[in-house]
C-alpha distance (Angstrom), angle and dihedral (degrees) to the residues before:
residue distance angle dihedral
X1 . . .
X2 3.68 . .
X3 3.70 127.4 .
X4 3.77 134.9 -156.1
X5 3.85 120.7 -171.4
X6 3.92 103.1 176.5
X7 3.80 128.8 160.4
X8 3.80 86.8 -124.6
X9 3.85 126.9 34.5
X10 3.83 123.2 -68.9
X11 3.78 113.4 175.3
X12 3.69 119.2 -144.1
X13 3.75 113.0 -132.2
X14 3.76 112.7 -106.0
X15 3.69 116.6 -95.0
X16 3.95 113.0 -151.3
X17 3.71 109.7 -110.7
X18 3.79 95.4 -0.6
X19 3.82 125.2 132.0
X20 3.73 108.0 -113.6
X21 3.85 109.4 -135.1
X22 3.71 124.3 -171.8
X23 3.84 123.5 -167.1
X24 3.85 116.3 -162.4
X25 3.75 109.1 -169.0
X26 3.77 147.8 128.6
X27 3.77 112.4 -113.4
X28 3.79 111.5 -92.7
X29 3.77 137.2 131.0
X30 3.80 93.7 -95.5
X31 3.75 95.5 52.6
X32 3.90 90.3 42.5
X33 3.75 90.2 53.3
X34 3.83 93.5 52.8
X35 3.89 90.7 46.1
X36 3.82 90.2 51.5
X37 3.71 92.3 47.9
X38 3.74 90.6 52.5
X39 3.73 91.6 48.7
X40 3.75 93.0 51.3
X41 3.73 98.5 46.2
X42 3.85 112.7 28.6
X43 3.75 111.4 63.4
X44 3.82 90.3 164.2
X45 3.70 97.2 67.2
X46 3.95 134.5 88.2
X47 3.85 98.8 -142.0
X48 3.81 124.1 -160.2
X49 3.78 125.7 177.9
X50 3.67 124.6 -164.7
X51 3.83 136.2 171.6
X52 3.93 118.7 -118.2
X53 3.85 115.1 -84.1
X54 3.66 142.8 66.9
X55 3.77 92.6 -29.3
X56 3.82 89.5 70.6
X57 3.74 91.6 60.1
X58 3.74 92.8 47.3
X59 3.76 92.0 53.0
X60 3.75 92.8 52.3
X61 3.75 90.7 48.8
X62 3.76 88.9 57.5
X63 3.75 112.8 34.2
X64 3.93 119.2 1.1
X65 3.73 110.7 -144.2
X66 3.83 125.7 -128.7
X67 3.72 93.3 -135.6
X68 3.84 128.3 27.8
X69 3.76 122.0 -164.2
X70 3.86 105.3 -164.6
X71 3.70 122.6 -168.7
X72 3.92 111.2 -133.0
X73 3.74 97.2 -134.4
X74 3.86 94.9 41.5
X75 3.82 96.2 79.7
X76 3.94 134.2 62.9
X77 3.84 122.7 -99.0
X78 3.06 132.2 -73.2
X79 3.87 79.9 53.1
X80 3.94 91.4 -179.7
X81 3.76 92.1 58.0
X82 3.86 89.7 52.8
X83 3.77 92.0 46.5
X84 3.82 92.3 48.0
X85 3.79 93.3 52.7
X86 3.86 91.2 47.6
X87 3.72 93.6 51.8
X88 3.84 94.6 46.8
X89 3.78 90.1 44.9
X90 3.77 94.6 54.3
X91 3.85 111.6 36.4
X92 3.80 112.5 -158.1
X93 3.86 94.1 29.4
X94 3.81 112.5 134.4
X95 3.77 115.5 -148.0
X96 3.86 132.2 -159.8
X97 3.85 117.1 -176.1
X98 3.82 116.5 -151.5
X99 3.67 133.6 -172.0
X100 3.83 147.5 102.1
X101 3.71 135.9 -80.3
X102 3.75 89.6 14.4
X103 3.98 108.9 166.6
X104 3.72 123.0 -135.6
X105 3.81 90.1 -115.5
X106 3.93 89.9 54.6
X107 3.84 90.0 49.8
X108 3.69 92.9 49.4
X109 3.65 91.5 51.4
X110 3.85 96.8 48.8
X111 3.81 94.6 46.6
X112 3.90 87.0 51.5
X113 3.79 88.0 51.3
X114 3.76 93.8 54.1
X115 3.83 112.3 -76.5
X116 3.81 114.1 131.5
X117 3.75 95.5 -154.8
X118 3.82 150.2 -27.4
X119 3.80 144.7 -121.2
X120 3.68 118.1 -149.5
X121 3.91 137.7 175.6
X122 3.76 90.8 -95.0
X123 3.78 96.6 66.4
X124 3.74 121.9 90.2
X125 3.92 123.2 -140.5
X126 3.84 93.3 -89.0
X127 3.84 89.5 54.6
X128 3.80 93.6 47.4
X129 3.77 89.1 52.0
X130 3.77 93.9 48.8
X131 3.82 90.6 46.5
X132 3.74 90.9 55.0
X133 3.82 94.6 45.0
X134 3.75 92.1 48.4
X135 3.85 94.4 53.7
X136 3.72 93.9 41.4
X137 3.90 88.5 55.2
X138 3.76 90.9 52.0
X139 3.78 99.9 -98.4
X140 3.89 134.1 116.8
X141 3.72 126.5 -108.2
X142 3.75 107.8 -151.3
X143 3.79 129.1 147.3
X144 3.72 116.5 -113.0
X145 3.85 95.7 -115.5
X146 3.85 88.4 57.1
X147 3.78 88.4 48.8
X148 3.61 88.8 63.2
X149 3.78 91.1 59.8
X150 3.74 91.2 51.5
X151 3.73 91.6 49.2
X152 3.74 88.3 59.6
X153 3.78 93.1 49.7
X154 3.75 115.5 112.0
X155 3.77 94.6 -127.9
X156 3.86 90.9 66.1
X157 3.80 97.9 46.1
X158 3.72 96.7 97.4
X159 3.86 95.3 46.0
X160 3.93 89.7 48.6
X161 3.73 92.8 49.1
X162 3.85 97.8 49.9
X163 3.92 88.4 48.9
X164 3.78 89.6 51.3
X165 3.77 91.4 56.1
X166 3.79 91.2 56.0
X167 3.76 88.0 69.8
X168 3.83 95.7 62.5
X169 3.86 91.7 110.0
X170 3.85 89.8 62.4
X171 3.69 96.2 40.2
X172 3.77 134.9 46.9
X173 3.78 117.6 -110.4
X174 3.80 94.4 -102.2
X175 3.90 92.8 46.5
X176 3.91 86.9 51.7
X177 3.69 89.0 50.1
X178 3.75 95.9 50.1
X179 3.79 92.5 44.0
X180 3.76 90.6 53.5
X181 3.82 90.2 51.8
X182 3.68 91.6 47.4
X183 3.76 89.8 54.1
X184 3.73 90.2 51.4
X185 3.76 88.2 60.4
X186 3.86 98.7 -109.0
X187 3.78 119.7 155.5
X188 3.73 122.9 -123.8
X189 3.76 90.9 -100.2
X190 3.67 93.1 50.3
X191 3.82 93.1 49.4
X192 3.75 89.5 48.4
X193 3.89 89.8 55.3
X194 3.74 93.5 44.1
X195 3.96 96.3 50.2
X196 3.66 97.4 35.4
X197 3.83 95.5 -115.4
X198 3.82 135.3 130.4
X199 3.79 118.4 -102.4
X200 3.93 86.7 -108.8
X201 3.78 90.6 50.5
X202 3.78 91.9 57.0
X203 3.73 91.6 46.7
X204 3.76 89.3 53.1
X205 3.76 90.8 55.3
X206 3.78 89.3 45.8
X207 3.89 90.1 55.1
X208 3.83 91.0 49.8
X209 3.75 91.6 49.9
X210 3.89 92.1 49.2
X211 3.82 86.8 53.2
X212 3.80 95.9 48.0
X213 3.77 93.3 48.7
X214 3.81 95.3 38.4
X215 3.76 94.2 -122.3
X216 3.75 140.7 125.8
X217 3.82 110.5 -146.3
X218 3.77 141.9 18.9
X219 3.88 97.4 -93.4
X220 3.71 90.3 54.2
X221 3.83 91.4 46.4
X222 3.80 91.5 54.6
X223 3.73 93.4 48.5
X224 3.78 94.8 45.4
X225 3.84 90.7 48.4
X226 3.77 92.7 51.2
X227 3.73 93.2 46.0
X228 3.80 88.2 56.7
X229 3.75 97.9 44.5
X230 3.70 94.8 43.6
X231 3.84 104.1 39.6
X232 3.77 94.1 159.1
X233 3.80 109.2 73.2
X234 3.81 87.0 -8.7
X235 3.76 112.1 -136.2
X236 3.84 95.5 -12.0
X237 3.69 93.2 74.6
X238 3.80 92.8 59.0
X239 3.79 91.3 42.6
X240 3.94 88.5 53.0
X241 3.60 92.6 53.4
X242 3.76 95.8 47.9
X243 3.78 92.9 46.6
X244 3.90 93.3 48.0
X245 3.81 88.0 51.6
X246 3.85 93.6 46.5
X247 3.82 90.3 50.4
X248 3.83 91.9 49.5
X249 3.67 88.0 53.1
X250 3.80 93.3 43.9
């Protein structure tokens, strides 16, 4: 793998069958570490690195990459708007955001805007490699605690509910109903009102569901249920469907 990191654009010659990877970043230790890791582990990629600026636009006008690693601090604010325009302008482009001290709120917004995953300073080399591979293969790379937030998103509600119904052979009809409402984000009191049970009756069903799924709380229950009803790609398949629907609506 050869790498260029010029101040202005230098295009890498096309390698037949190679995945074209573009890194847009300012020079710093974090970006340098990711680039070195790519060089050391991915022999099947044509890697080009450019600094932010006009050269980025010239690159996309010439040869659109398959995978873009975009440094969070390299683009103007609002970053989400820039990202959304880029993804909409280049269908099929896979995008990984990388940076340090990125909050959960920020990551949630950029994923909704079109990013397919992220790399942060908390990830070790193996995690970085896994994230890049997942996004290259058309999947999402999102930590489980952020998955919970997407699960509660209204754009995912229909998909969640349909999958819960598929578990009816394992659960009683009332347990299936309660689980579906849990996954819609309803509180115990709201569930009790919806299914005409007492507060304690709903808690009893929750206890049974926790036992059947081997979990201790609602968040674990939601994730475990989704793992079981979406065994391929696990939760990320559901998130992908919901995000695609949300972007179409947007």
